[in-house]
Every structure is written in structure tokens, then in C-alpha cells.
C-alpha positions as CSV (number, residue, x, y, z in Angstrom):
1,M,-0.8,31.5,33.1
2,Q,2.3,31.0,31.1
3,R,2.3,28.7,28.1
4,W,5.2,26.3,28.0
5,C,5.9,25.0,24.5
6,F,8.5,24.7,21.8
7,P,9.1,28.0,19.9
8,S,7.1,27.9,16.7
9,P,5.7,30.7,14.5
10,Y,2.4,28.7,14.4
11,D,-0.2,28.3,17.1
12,F,-1.3,24.9,15.7
13,F,0.2,21.7,14.5
14,G,0.2,21.7,10.7
15,L,1.9,23.1,7.7
16,P,2.1,26.7,6.5
17,P,-0.2,27.8,3.7
18,E,2.6,27.7,1.1
19,Y,2.5,23.9,1.3
20,K,-1.1,23.7,0.2
21,P,-0.5,23.7,-3.6
22,Q,2.0,20.9,-3.1
23,I,-0.4,18.8,-1.0
24,H,-3.2,19.4,-3.5
25,E,-0.9,18.5,-6.4
26,Q,-0.2,15.2,-4.7
27,L,-3.9,14.6,-4.1
28,F,-4.7,15.3,-7.7
29,Q,-1.9,13.0,-9.0
30,L,-3.0,10.2,-6.7
31,M,-6.7,10.5,-7.7
32,M,-6.0,10.9,-11.4
33,H,-3.4,8.2,-11.9
34,S,-5.0,5.7,-9.7
35,K,-7.9,5.8,-12.1
36,G,-10.6,6.2,-9.4
37,G,-8.8,4.2,-6.8
38,F,-8.9,7.0,-4.3
39,T,-11.6,9.6,-3.6
40,F,-10.5,13.1,-2.5
41,D,-11.4,12.4,1.1
42,E,-9.5,9.1,1.2
43,A,-6.4,10.6,-0.4
44,Y,-6.5,13.7,1.9
45,N,-6.9,11.7,5.0
46,L,-4.0,9.2,4.2
47,P,-1.0,9.5,6.5
48,I,1.8,11.3,4.6
49,Y,4.0,8.1,4.5
50,L,1.2,6.2,2.8
51,R,0.4,8.9,0.4
52,T,4.1,9.1,-0.6
53,F,4.2,5.3,-0.9
54,Y,1.3,5.2,-3.2
55,L,2.6,8.1,-5.4
56,N,6.0,6.4,-5.7
57,R,4.4,3.1,-6.5
58,L,2.2,4.6,-9.2
59,E,5.2,6.3,-10.7
60,T,7.1,2.9,-10.8
61,F,4.1,1.2,-12.3
62,Y,3.6,3.8,-15.1
63,K,7.3,3.9,-15.9
64,K,7.4,0.1,-16.2
65,E,4.3,0.2,-18.4
66,A,5.8,2.8,-20.7
67,T,9.0,0.8,-21.0
68,E,7.1,-2.4,-21.9
69,L,5.0,-0.4,-24.4
70,K,8.2,1.0,-26.1
71,K,9.6,-2.6,-26.3
72,E,6.4,-3.9,-27.9
73,L,6.3,-1.0,-30.4
74,K,10.0,-1.6,-31.3
75,K,9.2,-5.3,-31.9
76,Q,6.3,-4.5,-34.1
77,R,8.3,-2.1,-36.2
78,S,11.1,-4.6,-36.7
79,R,8.8,-7.3,-38.0
80,P,8.8,-7.5,-41.8
81,T,5.5,-6.4,-43.4
82,K,4.0,-8.4,-46.3
């Protein structure tokens, strides 16, 4: 019996092993910076588009938080002390 399929160096649907460190880095960042919002299993089983969305959203949140903190510190430094 002849197999009819698209030419691929892999016999399965998935990513090659060199992508594993990238995936686990994403999982670590998502679990760490969501402050317990995701377990490993939840993060691992998220569809890629959702995992990417949450990572981008966390990045936006923390950048905004850092900007606001810098503004607040600048305000405090500019106030005259007694």
C-alpha cells in the first residue's frame, strides 16, 4: 500500500525538537508573569494563537505599569521636601 501525503521530513504533525526550548520559554513566561493565572497544563494546552495573545497582553500590561511607575516616581522626586 502506498502512502499518499504531502512531502514532509516528519511522520507526525508537530514541531521539530529545536522548537521545544522556545515553547517552554513561552510557557515559563506565561506562568511566571501571570502570577499563577495559568498552570503548566493549562498553558501547554492553549492553542498557539491564545498563548501568543496572552503573552502579548501581559507584555503590554507590564510596560504600561512600568511607565506609570516611572511617572509617579518622577512626580515624587519633583515635590519639594520640607
